[in-house]
C-alpha positions in Angstrom: -109.2 -48.1 30.8 -106.6 -45.6 31.9 -104.1 -46.8 34.6 -102.2 -44.1 36.5 -99.3 -44.7 38.9 -96.9 -42.3 40.7 -93.2 -42.5 39.6 -90.1 -40.8 41.0 -88.0 -39.2 38.4 -84.3 -38.7 39.1 -82.1 -36.3 37.1 -78.7 -38.1 37.0 -75.4 -36.3 37.1 -74.7 -37.3 33.5 -77.9 -35.5 32.4 -80.0 -38.6 31.9 -83.1 -39.5 33.8 -84.1 -42.6 35.9 -87.7 -43.4 36.7 -88.9 -45.7 39.5 -92.4 -46.9 40.3 -92.4 -47.6 44.1 -95.8 -49.3 44.0 -94.7 -51.8 41.4 -91.9 -53.7 43.1 -89.5 -50.7 42.4 -90.0 -51.2 38.6 -87.6 -48.8 36.9 -86.5 -47.5 33.5 -84.5 -44.6 32.2 -83.9 -42.2 29.3 -81.3 -39.8 27.9 -83.8 -36.9 28.0 -86.9 -36.1 30.1 -89.0 -36.8 27.0 -87.4 -40.2 26.4 -87.6 -41.1 30.1 -91.3 -40.2 30.1 -91.9 -42.3 27.0 -90.0 -45.2 28.5 -91.9 -44.9 31.8 -95.2 -45.2 29.8 -93.8 -48.3 28.0 -92.5 -49.8 31.2 -95.8 -49.2 33.1 -97.8 -50.7 30.2 -95.6 -53.7 29.9 -95.6 -54.5 33.6 -99.4 -54.1 34.0 -100.1 -56.1 30.8 -97.8 -58.9 31.8 -99.2 -59.1 35.3 -102.8 -59.2 33.9 -101.8 -61.9 31.4 -100.2 -64.0 34.2 -103.4 -63.6 36.4 -101.5 -61.7 39.1 -103.2 -59.1 41.3 -102.1 -55.6 40.4 -101.5 -53.3 43.4 -103.6 -50.1 43.7 -101.6 -46.9 43.1 -100.6 -44.8 46.1 -102.0 -41.3 46.0 -99.2 -38.9 44.9 -99.3 -37.0 48.2 -98.6 -40.2 50.1 -95.4 -41.1 48.2 -92.2 -40.6 50.1 -89.8 -38.9 47.6 -86.9 -40.5 49.5 -88.3 -44.1 49.5 -85.9 -45.2 46.8 -82.9 -43.5 48.4 -79.7 -45.6 48.7 -76.8 -44.7 51.1 -74.6 -44.2 48.0 -76.9 -41.7 46.4 -76.2 -38.0 46.6 -79.3 -36.6 44.9 -80.3 -33.1 45.9 -83.9 -32.1 46.4 -83.9 -30.4 43.0 -82.6 -33.7 41.3 -85.9 -35.6 41.8 -89.6 -35.2 41.6 -92.8 -37.3 41.6 -95.1 -37.4 38.6 -98.1 -39.5 37.7 -97.6 -41.7 34.6 -100.7 -42.8 32.8 -101.4 -45.3 30.0 -104.4 -47.1 28.5 -102.8 -50.6 28.9 -105.2 -52.4 26.5 -104.8 -49.8 23.8 -101.0 -49.7 24.3 -100.8 -53.5 24.2 -102.8 -53.7 21.0 -100.4 -51.2 19.3 -97.1 -52.3 20.8 -97.2 -55.8 22.3 -99.6 -57.9 20.5 -98.2 -59.7 17.5 -100.1 -61.3 14.7 -100.7 -65.0 15.0 -101.7 -67.5 12.3 -105.2 -69.0 12.6 -106.7 -71.8 10.6 -110.4 -71.8 9.9 -112.9 -73.7 7.8 -115.4 -72.0 5.4 -117.5 -73.5 2.6 -115.6 -73.8 -0.7 -118.2 -71.7 -2.6 -117.6 -68.8 -0.1 -113.9 -69.1 -0.4 -114.0 -69.1 -4.2 -116.3 -66.1 -4.3 -114.1 -64.1 -1.8 -110.9 -65.0 -3.7 -112.5 -63.9 -7.0 -113.3 -60.5 -5.4 -109.8 -60.3 -4.0 -111.0 -60.0 -0.4 -108.3 -59.9 2.3 -109.3 -62.8 4.6 -107.2 -61.6 7.6 -108.4 -58.0 7.4 -112.1 -59.2 7.1 -111.8 -61.5 10.0 -110.2 -58.9 12.2 -112.9 -56.4 11.4 -115.6 -58.9 12.0 -114.1 -60.0 15.4 -113.7 -56.4 16.5 -117.3 -55.5 15.5 -118.5 -58.6 17.4 -116.7 -57.4 20.5 -117.5 -53.7 20.1 -113.9 -52.7 19.8 -112.9 -49.6 18.0 -110.2 -50.1 15.4 
């Protein structure tokens, strides 16, 4: 499922970009270029939402883009001009992103009949790959 949250992008004086998600406890990231900042924003959003879900925390609803105050992250020391910031929606399929970037392999022990093990070994079947495929098919997950 796609998650979409508004983010404020700041073009820094050094040419880099900062990104802040006001709805998510002022979660922030940055990048040397706009492309890198956008990629980091996607990673940051996915990581935050995935962690909150895994911890059983309630995830706040995104504020509509037209309701975000572009100055809500301003600090008295900031001297950003109006052209140095903008609001953009950042989207990510958190489950898909987590599968690809966050979830690491774990070792599982299982028990099967010896005759089945012997037959599978003689046919050079990859047990991990076979189990993963079977579990994904059982849960109707596309691989």
